[in-house]
N, C-alpha and C positions, 0 to 999 in steps of 0.2 A: 504494499499500499504506500502511496505517495504521501510524504510528510509535507504539510502545507502550512505556511505561516498565516496568521490572521484568524479572527473569530467569526468572520462572515457578517460583520456589521459595517455600516457606512464609515464609522470612525476607525475600524480595524478590519478591513476587507481581507478575504482570502486572496493570497498571492499565488497565482497558478501559471503553468506553462502549457502551451499547446501540445498535443500528443507527440509531434516530432521534436519538441523541446526548443523550437526555433524562435518562439515569441512568448513574451510574458504579458499577463493581463491580470486584472483584479475582478472579483465578483463579491456581491453581498446581497443579503436578503433585505428588501425594503418593505417594512411593515407599516409605513406611513400611509399606504394605500390599501384598499380592500377590494379584492383579495391581494395578499402580499405578492410581490414580484421579485424576480432575480435581476439584478443590475450587473451588466458586464461592461467593463471599460477596457478598451484596447487602444492604447495611445490616446488620441483625441476623439475617438469614436465611442459612443455609448449605445449599447444594445439592451433591450429589455425582453425578458422571457417570463412566461407564467411560472410561478413558483412550483405549481403542481407538476410541471414537466419532469422534475426529478423522480417523484414517486411513479408517475405514469410510465416513464422510460424504464425504470427498474422493473416494474411489473411486466412490461412487454418483453424485456430481455430475459426475464425468468421463464416466461412462457415460450420464448424462442429457443431457450436452452442450448445455445451454441454461440460461437463467435459471430459477430455481425460487423460488417465494414461500416466505418464512420461516414464516408462520402460527403464531406463538407463542401458546400457551395453557396455563393452569394444568392440572395433572393431572386435576382434577375436571371439566374442560370438554372436550368433544370437539374434536379437531383437524380443521381443514379438510383434506379429501382433496387429495393432490397437493402437499402442503407439506413442508418440512423437519421441522416439528413432527410431522406424521402419520407420516413415515418413522422418526423417532426413537422411536416407540412401537409400530411395526408388527410383527406376527408374521412379516412377510416380510423384515425387515432381518437382517443377519448374526448378531445375537444373539437373534433370535426374540422381540423385545419391547422393553421400556424400556431406554434407555441410562442413565436416571436411576436412582439407587440408593436414595434415601431415600423410602419410601412416604409419600405425601402431598406430596412435594416433587420428584416425578420430571418434572414438566412444565417448560415454558419452555425446552426444548432449542433451539427455533428462535430464541430471543431471545439466549441467552448463548453458545452454541457458535460461531455464525458470525463474530462479531467476532474471536474468537481465531484462526480460520482465515485471516482477512484480514490479520492483523498481519504486520509486516515479518519477524519471526522465523520464521514458518511460511510465509507467502506462498502458501497453497494455493487462495485464492479471491478473487474480486472481490465486493464487497458494496455494495448501495445504502444510502444514508443519508437517506431521505425521512421525513416525519412518520409515514407509514403504509404498509402493503403493500410492505415492502422485500423484495428478492430477492437471491439469491446464485448465483454461477456459478463453476465450477472454473477454475483457471488451468492 
């Protein structure tokens, strides 16, 4: 399990790295809105995801019961079928579409959510850390 600095608050966000380890970013749970959201800051870009995405993705991965490719893609690009990214925007997921909340910045679900799920504080998943084509599997 990946050790991560931070407590997941705005004042002390989780400090994460993308699966290949090439970029750093922060995330935290914002409970000032209802329902709570997950805020992801990558450089000067801020993305918002539904907080429930963590539990929903974990449940889907447990049901899948095997490794699944991440398949990260920007919102404007199609997601590869059968990937975490495709599931995160599918009409067949529990929210019936995008877990990302900011139009134009709803993609990259497969890049930023899986490292949070792997971290020691949550421990929901195993994650590969290759240069490309990383996969995730539920614990």
